[in-house]
PyMOL Python script that loads the backbone (N, CA, C, O; Angstrom):
from pymol import cmd

cmd.read_pdbstr("""\
ATOM      1  N   MET A   1      -7.893 -13.180   5.423  1.00  0.00           N
ATOM      2  CA  MET A   1      -9.210 -12.568   5.546  1.00  0.00           C
ATOM      3  C   MET A   1      -9.095 -11.060   5.541  1.00  0.00           C
ATOM      4  O   MET A   1      -8.146 -10.506   6.096  1.00  0.00           O
ATOM      5  N   SER A   2     -10.030 -10.405   4.935  1.00  0.00           N
ATOM      6  CA  SER A   2      -9.968  -8.946   4.856  1.00  0.00           C
ATOM      7  C   SER A   2     -10.777  -8.272   5.970  1.00  0.00           C
ATOM      8  O   SER A   2     -10.619  -7.073   6.199  1.00  0.00           O
ATOM      9  N   TYR A   3     -11.639  -9.023   6.665  1.00  0.00           N
ATOM     10  CA  TYR A   3     -12.428  -8.480   7.762  1.00  0.00           C
ATOM     11  C   TYR A   3     -13.194  -7.230   7.372  1.00  0.00           C
ATOM     12  O   TYR A   3     -13.258  -6.270   8.141  1.00  0.00           O
ATOM     13  N   GLY A   4     -13.782  -7.239   6.171  1.00  0.00           N
ATOM     14  CA  GLY A   4     -14.617  -6.138   5.729  1.00  0.00           C
ATOM     15  C   GLY A   4     -13.876  -4.941   5.179  1.00  0.00           C
ATOM     16  O   GLY A   4     -14.504  -3.974   4.746  1.00  0.00           O
ATOM     17  N   ARG A   5     -12.551  -4.983   5.186  1.00  0.00           N
ATOM     18  CA  ARG A   5     -11.785  -3.864   4.634  1.00  0.00           C
ATOM     19  C   ARG A   5     -11.519  -4.112   3.167  1.00  0.00           C
ATOM     20  O   ARG A   5     -11.258  -5.241   2.752  1.00  0.00           O
ATOM     21  N   GLU A   6     -11.586  -3.063   2.395  1.00  0.00           N
ATOM     22  CA  GLU A   6     -11.294  -3.188   0.973  1.00  0.00           C
ATOM     23  C   GLU A   6      -9.782  -3.223   0.768  1.00  0.00           C
ATOM     24  O   GLU A   6      -9.031  -2.633   1.544  1.00  0.00           O
ATOM     25  N   PRO A   7      -9.340  -3.919  -0.282  1.00  0.00           N
ATOM     26  CA  PRO A   7      -7.894  -3.949  -0.541  1.00  0.00           C
ATOM     27  C   PRO A   7      -7.370  -2.546  -0.824  1.00  0.00           C
ATOM     28  O   PRO A   7      -8.051  -1.724  -1.437  1.00  0.00           O
ATOM     29  N   ARG A   8      -6.162  -2.291  -0.369  1.00  0.00           N
ATOM     30  CA  ARG A   8      -5.550  -0.978  -0.604  1.00  0.00           C
ATOM     31  C   ARG A   8      -5.168  -0.828  -2.060  1.00  0.00           C
ATOM     32  O   ARG A   8      -4.762  -1.786  -2.717  1.00  0.00           O
ATOM     33  N   GLU A   9      -5.305   0.385  -2.549  1.00  0.00           N
ATOM     34  CA  GLU A   9      -4.832   0.684  -3.901  1.00  0.00           C
ATOM     35  C   GLU A   9      -3.325   0.890  -3.810  1.00  0.00           C
ATOM     36  O   GLU A   9      -2.851   1.701  -3.014  1.00  0.00           O
ATOM     37  N   MET A  10      -2.585   0.163  -4.616  1.00  0.00           N
ATOM     38  CA  MET A  10      -1.129   0.247  -4.589  1.00  0.00           C
ATOM     39  C   MET A  10      -0.648   1.110  -5.759  1.00  0.00           C
ATOM     40  O   MET A  10      -1.249   1.118  -6.833  1.00  0.00           O
ATOM     41  N   HIS A  11       0.453   1.835  -5.524  1.00  0.00           N
ATOM     42  CA  HIS A  11       1.023   2.730  -6.537  1.00  0.00           C
ATOM     43  C   HIS A  11       2.465   2.319  -6.804  1.00  0.00           C
ATOM     44  O   HIS A  11       3.212   1.985  -5.884  1.00  0.00           O
ATOM     45  N   LYS A  12       2.838   2.349  -8.063  1.00  0.00           N
ATOM     46  CA  LYS A  12       4.211   1.989  -8.451  1.00  0.00           C
ATOM     47  C   LYS A  12       5.155   3.126  -8.079  1.00  0.00           C
ATOM     48  O   LYS A  12       4.812   4.304  -8.187  1.00  0.00           O
ATOM     49  N   ALA A  13       6.355   2.743  -7.638  1.00  0.00           N
ATOM     50  CA  ALA A  13       7.371   3.720  -7.251  1.00  0.00           C
ATOM     51  C   ALA A  13       8.747   3.099  -7.469  1.00  0.00           C
ATOM     52  O   ALA A  13       8.864   1.906  -7.746  1.00  0.00           O
ATOM     53  N   VAL A  14       9.780   3.918  -7.342  1.00  0.00           N
ATOM     54  CA  VAL A  14      11.166   3.457  -7.433  1.00  0.00           C
ATOM     55  C   VAL A  14      11.843   3.821  -6.119  1.00  0.00           C
ATOM     56  O   VAL A  14      11.775   4.967  -5.675  1.00  0.00           O
ATOM     57  N   CYS A  15      12.497   2.843  -5.499  1.00  0.00           N
ATOM     58  CA  CYS A  15      13.164   3.059  -4.215  1.00  0.00           C
ATOM     59  C   CYS A  15      14.278   4.100  -4.357  1.00  0.00           C
ATOM     60  O   CYS A  15      15.089   4.040  -5.280  1.00  0.00           O
ATOM     61  N   ALA A  16      14.298   5.055  -3.421  1.00  0.00           N
ATOM     62  CA  ALA A  16      15.298   6.116  -3.448  1.00  0.00           C
ATOM     63  C   ALA A  16      16.690   5.608  -3.063  1.00  0.00           C
ATOM     64  O   ALA A  16      17.686   6.253  -3.390  1.00  0.00           O
ATOM     65  N   ASP A  17      16.777   4.462  -2.373  1.00  0.00           N
ATOM     66  CA  ASP A  17      18.085   3.924  -1.976  1.00  0.00           C
ATOM     67  C   ASP A  17      18.653   2.968  -3.017  1.00  0.00           C
ATOM     68  O   ASP A  17      19.751   3.188  -3.527  1.00  0.00           O
ATOM     69  N   CYS A  18      17.910   1.905  -3.337  1.00  0.00           N
ATOM     70  CA  CYS A  18      18.472   0.861  -4.202  1.00  0.00           C
ATOM     71  C   CYS A  18      18.025   0.968  -5.656  1.00  0.00           C
ATOM     72  O   CYS A  18      18.592   0.293  -6.516  1.00  0.00           O
ATOM     73  N   GLY A  19      17.024   1.797  -5.955  1.00  0.00           N
ATOM     74  CA  GLY A  19      16.576   1.981  -7.329  1.00  0.00           C
ATOM     75  C   GLY A  19      15.641   0.900  -7.838  1.00  0.00           C
ATOM     76  O   GLY A  19      15.287   0.890  -9.017  1.00  0.00           O
ATOM     77  N   LYS A  20      15.233  -0.018  -6.953  1.00  0.00           N
ATOM     78  CA  LYS A  20      14.365  -1.128  -7.330  1.00  0.00           C
ATOM     79  C   LYS A  20      12.918  -0.649  -7.476  1.00  0.00           C
ATOM     80  O   LYS A  20      12.461   0.206  -6.718  1.00  0.00           O
ATOM     81  N   ASP A  21      12.202  -1.210  -8.461  1.00  0.00           N
ATOM     82  CA  ASP A  21      10.776  -0.929  -8.606  1.00  0.00           C
ATOM     83  C   ASP A  21      10.041  -1.538  -7.418  1.00  0.00           C
ATOM     84  O   ASP A  21      10.366  -2.645  -6.988  1.00  0.00           O
ATOM     85  N   CYS A  22       9.055  -0.823  -6.889  1.00  0.00           N
ATOM     86  CA  CYS A  22       8.273  -1.332  -5.772  1.00  0.00           C
ATOM     87  C   CYS A  22       6.870  -0.756  -5.843  1.00  0.00           C
ATOM     88  O   CYS A  22       6.577   0.083  -6.694  1.00  0.00           O
ATOM     89  N   GLU A  23       6.009  -1.206  -4.952  1.00  0.00           N
ATOM     90  CA  GLU A  23       4.645  -0.683  -4.859  1.00  0.00           C
ATOM     91  C   GLU A  23       4.423  -0.209  -3.436  1.00  0.00           C
ATOM     92  O   GLU A  23       4.865  -0.848  -2.480  1.00  0.00           O
ATOM     93  N   VAL A  24       3.736   0.915  -3.302  1.00  0.00           N
ATOM     94  CA  VAL A  24       3.454   1.485  -1.988  1.00  0.00           C
ATOM     95  C   VAL A  24       1.959   1.779  -1.864  1.00  0.00           C
ATOM     96  O   VAL A  24       1.297   2.034  -2.870  1.00  0.00           O
ATOM     97  N   PRO A  25       1.414   1.748  -0.631  1.00  0.00           N
ATOM     98  CA  PRO A  25      -0.024   1.954  -0.435  1.00  0.00           C
ATOM     99  C   PRO A  25      -0.441   3.420  -0.379  1.00  0.00           C
ATOM    100  O   PRO A  25      -1.485   3.740   0.189  1.00  0.00           O
ATOM    101  N   PHE A  26       0.346   4.303  -0.952  1.00  0.00           N
ATOM    102  CA  PHE A  26       0.017   5.731  -0.999  1.00  0.00           C
ATOM    103  C   PHE A  26       0.527   6.301  -2.313  1.00  0.00           C
ATOM    104  O   PHE A  26       1.404   5.717  -2.950  1.00  0.00           O
ATOM    105  N   LYS A  27      -0.014   7.428  -2.715  1.00  0.00           N
ATOM    106  CA  LYS A  27       0.436   8.066  -3.947  1.00  0.00           C
ATOM    107  C   LYS A  27       1.751   8.790  -3.651  1.00  0.00           C
ATOM    108  O   LYS A  27       1.773   9.719  -2.844  1.00  0.00           O
ATOM    109  N   PRO A  28       2.848   8.375  -4.295  1.00  0.00           N
ATOM    110  CA  PRO A  28       4.148   8.993  -4.005  1.00  0.00           C
ATOM    111  C   PRO A  28       4.177  10.479  -4.340  1.00  0.00           C
ATOM    112  O   PRO A  28       3.611  10.918  -5.341  1.00  0.00           O
ATOM    113  N   ASP A  29       4.844  11.241  -3.487  1.00  0.00           N
ATOM    114  CA  ASP A  29       5.049  12.673  -3.685  1.00  0.00           C
ATOM    115  C   ASP A  29       6.441  12.831  -4.293  1.00  0.00           C
ATOM    116  O   ASP A  29       7.424  12.423  -3.673  1.00  0.00           O
ATOM    117  N   PRO A  30       6.551  13.411  -5.488  1.00  0.00           N
ATOM    118  CA  PRO A  30       7.860  13.516  -6.149  1.00  0.00           C
ATOM    119  C   PRO A  30       8.919  14.263  -5.337  1.00  0.00           C
ATOM    120  O   PRO A  30      10.112  14.087  -5.582  1.00  0.00           O
ATOM    121  N   SER A  31       8.508  15.091  -4.377  1.00  0.00           N
ATOM    122  CA  SER A  31       9.482  15.848  -3.588  1.00  0.00           C
ATOM    123  C   SER A  31       9.976  15.082  -2.364  1.00  0.00           C
ATOM    124  O   SER A  31      10.833  15.578  -1.632  1.00  0.00           O
ATOM    125  N   ARG A  32       9.438  13.855  -2.126  1.00  0.00           N
ATOM    126  CA  ARG A  32       9.860  13.061  -0.970  1.00  0.00           C
ATOM    127  C   ARG A  32      10.334  11.685  -1.424  1.00  0.00           C
ATOM    128  O   ARG A  32       9.779  11.120  -2.367  1.00  0.00           O
ATOM    129  N   PRO A  33      11.361  11.136  -0.759  1.00  0.00           N
ATOM    130  CA  PRO A  33      11.863   9.811  -1.151  1.00  0.00           C
ATOM    131  C   PRO A  33      10.887   8.703  -0.784  1.00  0.00           C
ATOM    132  O   PRO A  33      10.148   8.810   0.194  1.00  0.00           O
ATOM    133  N   VAL A  34      10.893   7.637  -1.579  1.00  0.00           N
ATOM    134  CA  VAL A  34      10.101   6.444  -1.326  1.00  0.00           C
ATOM    135  C   VAL A  34      11.079   5.279  -1.237  1.00  0.00           C
ATOM    136  O   VAL A  34      12.028   5.211  -2.018  1.00  0.00           O
ATOM    137  N   TYR A  35      10.863   4.370  -0.307  1.00  0.00           N
ATOM    138  CA  TYR A  35      11.761   3.246  -0.102  1.00  0.00           C
ATOM    139  C   TYR A  35      11.013   1.924  -0.247  1.00  0.00           C
ATOM    140  O   TYR A  35       9.845   1.818   0.126  1.00  0.00           O
ATOM    141  N   CYS A  36      11.701   0.913  -0.794  1.00  0.00           N
ATOM    142  CA  CYS A  36      11.125  -0.429  -0.850  1.00  0.00           C
ATOM    143  C   CYS A  36      11.098  -0.982   0.575  1.00  0.00           C
ATOM    144  O   CYS A  36      11.673  -0.395   1.491  1.00  0.00           O
ATOM    145  N   ARG A  37      10.427  -2.109   0.746  1.00  0.00           N
ATOM    146  CA  ARG A  37      10.281  -2.691   2.084  1.00  0.00           C
ATOM    147  C   ARG A  37      11.636  -2.971   2.738  1.00  0.00           C
ATOM    148  O   ARG A  37      11.826  -2.688   3.921  1.00  0.00           O
ATOM    149  N   GLU A  38      12.574  -3.523   1.973  1.00  0.00           N
ATOM    150  CA  GLU A  38      13.880  -3.873   2.540  1.00  0.00           C
ATOM    151  C   GLU A  38      14.648  -2.625   2.993  1.00  0.00           C
ATOM    152  O   GLU A  38      15.204  -2.602   4.091  1.00  0.00           O
ATOM    153  N   CYS A  39      14.678  -1.593   2.151  1.00  0.00           N
ATOM    154  CA  CYS A  39      15.402  -0.364   2.510  1.00  0.00           C
ATOM    155  C   CYS A  39      14.702   0.360   3.658  1.00  0.00           C
ATOM    156  O   CYS A  39      15.368   0.947   4.510  1.00  0.00           O
ATOM    157  N   TRP A  40      13.378   0.327   3.693  1.00  0.00           N
ATOM    158  CA  TRP A  40      12.626   0.958   4.786  1.00  0.00           C
ATOM    159  C   TRP A  40      12.978   0.291   6.116  1.00  0.00           C
ATOM    160  O   TRP A  40      13.195   0.972   7.118  1.00  0.00           O
ATOM    161  N   GLU A  41      13.035  -1.051   6.120  1.00  0.00           N
ATOM    162  CA  GLU A  41      13.385  -1.775   7.344  1.00  0.00           C
ATOM    163  C   GLU A  41      14.796  -1.403   7.807  1.00  0.00           C
ATOM    164  O   GLU A  41      15.026  -1.222   9.003  1.00  0.00           O
ATOM    165  N   LYS A  42      15.746  -1.288   6.865  1.00  0.00           N
ATOM    166  CA  LYS A  42      17.122  -0.919   7.225  1.00  0.00           C
ATOM    167  C   LYS A  42      17.179   0.487   7.807  1.00  0.00           C
ATOM    168  O   LYS A  42      17.892   0.724   8.782  1.00  0.00           O
ATOM    169  N   ARG A  43      16.438   1.420   7.223  1.00  0.00           N
ATOM    170  CA  ARG A  43      16.463   2.811   7.669  1.00  0.00           C
ATOM    171  C   ARG A  43      15.744   2.998   9.000  1.00  0.00           C
ATOM    172  O   ARG A  43      16.132   3.843   9.808  1.00  0.00           O
ATOM    173  N   ARG A  44      14.692   2.206   9.227  1.00  0.00           N
ATOM    174  CA  ARG A  44      13.872   2.367  10.417  1.00  0.00           C
ATOM    175  C   ARG A  44      14.565   1.866  11.663  1.00  0.00           C
ATOM    176  O   ARG A  44      14.321   2.382  12.754  1.00  0.00           O
ATOM    177  N   GLY A  45      15.418   0.877  11.526  1.00  0.00           N
ATOM    178  CA  GLY A  45      16.116   0.345  12.691  1.00  0.00           C
ATOM    179  C   GLY A  45      15.292  -0.740  13.379  1.00  0.00           C
ATOM    180  O   GLY A  45      14.231  -1.120  12.885  1.00  0.00           O
ATOM    181  N   PRO A  46      15.772  -1.235  14.506  1.00  0.00           N
ATOM    182  CA  PRO A  46      15.087  -2.322  15.199  1.00  0.00           C
ATOM    183  C   PRO A  46      13.727  -1.891  15.730  1.00  0.00           C
ATOM    184  O   PRO A  46      13.559  -0.767  16.204  1.00  0.00           O
ATOM    185  N   ARG A  47      12.765  -2.794  15.645  1.00  0.00           N
ATOM    186  CA  ARG A  47      11.424  -2.512  16.157  1.00  0.00           C
ATOM    187  C   ARG A  47      11.370  -2.757  17.648  1.00  0.00           C
ATOM    188  O   ARG A  47      11.937  -3.721  18.161  1.00  0.00           O
ATOM    189  N   ARG A  48      10.684  -1.874  18.326  1.00  0.00           N
ATOM    190  CA  ARG A  48      10.442  -2.077  19.748  1.00  0.00           C
ATOM    191  C   ARG A  48       9.051  -2.664  19.909  1.00  0.00           C
ATOM    192  O   ARG A  48       8.230  -2.566  18.997  1.00  0.00           O
ATOM    193  N   GLY A  49       8.780  -3.259  21.034  1.00  0.00           N
ATOM    194  CA  GLY A  49       7.450  -3.817  21.298  1.00  0.00           C
ATOM    195  C   GLY A  49       6.390  -2.732  21.281  1.00  0.00           C
ATOM    196  O   GLY A  49       6.682  -1.560  21.519  1.00  0.00           O
ATOM    197  N   ARG A  50       5.178  -3.123  21.002  1.00  0.00           N
ATOM    198  CA  ARG A  50       4.095  -2.151  20.942  1.00  0.00           C
ATOM    199  C   ARG A  50       3.701  -1.620  22.309  1.00  0.00           C
ATOM    200  O   ARG A  50       3.237  -0.485  22.422  1.00  0.00           O
ATOM    201  N   TYR A  51       3.881  -2.428  23.352  1.00  0.00           N
ATOM    202  CA  TYR A  51       3.378  -2.024  24.664  1.00  0.00           C
ATOM    203  C   TYR A  51       4.487  -1.795  25.636  1.00  0.00           C
ATOM    204  O   TYR A  51       4.234  -1.449  26.790  1.00  0.00           O
TER     205      TYR A  51
END
""", "prot")
cmd.dss("prot")
cmd.show_as("cartoon", "prot")
cmd.util.cbc("prot")
cmd.orient("prot")
């Protein structure tokens, strides 16, 4: 369910770590690296609880 929110516009990008094609919910800035979901999870480290 979208709960009244419109779908995000996705933009094509290439992961700065593995070189894989991916899509991101923002317009990539050529001066900053973009990571695919898998590489982002590896770089971010373990998630802590929200509260």
